[in-house]
C-alpha positions in Angstrom: 124.0 114.9 40.4 127.2 112.9 40.3 127.8 109.5 41.7 129.9 110.9 44.5 127.0 113.2 45.6 124.7 110.1 45.5 127.0 108.0 47.5 127.4 110.7 50.1 123.6 111.4 50.4 122.8 107.6 50.8 125.5 107.4 53.5 124.3 110.5 55.2 120.7 108.9 55.2 121.9 105.8 56.5 123.8 107.6 59.4 120.6 109.7 60.4 118.4 106.5 60.3 120.8 104.5 62.4 121.6 107.2 64.9 118.6 106.6 67.4 119.2 102.9 67.7 122.9 103.2 68.2 122.3 106.0 70.9 119.8 103.7 72.7 122.1 100.7 72.5 124.8 103.0 74.1 122.3 104.1 76.8 121.3 100.4 77.6 125.1 99.6 77.8 125.6 102.5 80.3 122.5 101.2 82.4 123.9 97.6 82.6 127.2 99.0 83.6 125.8 101.2 86.4 123.5 98.3 87.5 126.6 95.9 87.7 128.6 98.6 89.6 125.8 98.9 92.3 125.5 95.2 92.7 129.2 94.3 92.6 130.5 92.5 95.6 133.5 94.1 97.4 136.9 93.5 95.7 139.1 90.7 96.7 136.3 88.0 96.6 136.1 85.4 94.0 133.1 87.1 92.2 135.1 89.8 91.2 137.0 87.6 88.9 134.1 86.6 86.7 134.1 87.0 82.9 132.0 89.4 81.0 129.9 86.5 79.7 129.0 85.3 83.2 128.0 88.8 84.2 125.9 89.3 81.1 124.2 85.9 81.7 123.4 86.9 85.3 121.9 90.2 84.3 119.9 88.5 81.5 118.5 86.0 84.1 117.6 88.7 86.6 115.8 90.7 83.9 113.9 87.4 82.8 112.6 86.9 86.2 111.2 90.3 86.4 109.4 89.9 83.1 105.7 88.5 83.4 105.2 84.9 82.6 104.1 84.4 78.9 101.1 81.9 78.7 101.8 78.9 76.4 100.4 78.9 72.8 97.0 77.3 72.4 95.3 75.9 69.3 94.2 79.3 68.1 97.7 80.2 67.3 98.3 77.3 64.9 98.0 78.2 61.2 94.9 77.0 59.4 95.3 74.3 56.8 
């Protein structure tokens, strides 16, 4: 097998192995956009001029509030010496 075929085979393997995470990321972005569009205030208000970073921070904060609280680590989690 030539070097060209080897490079093409590696590239195709990488493409096929990365396709599911890329599709999941695209679905997550679509979900966030839909969620934002549903909760967006009417146009003409100050909130409609927010930056993308501000919107993403608000979405992350909302998702963090929905996740259950994680208990603090205890002595059992520390490495043994």
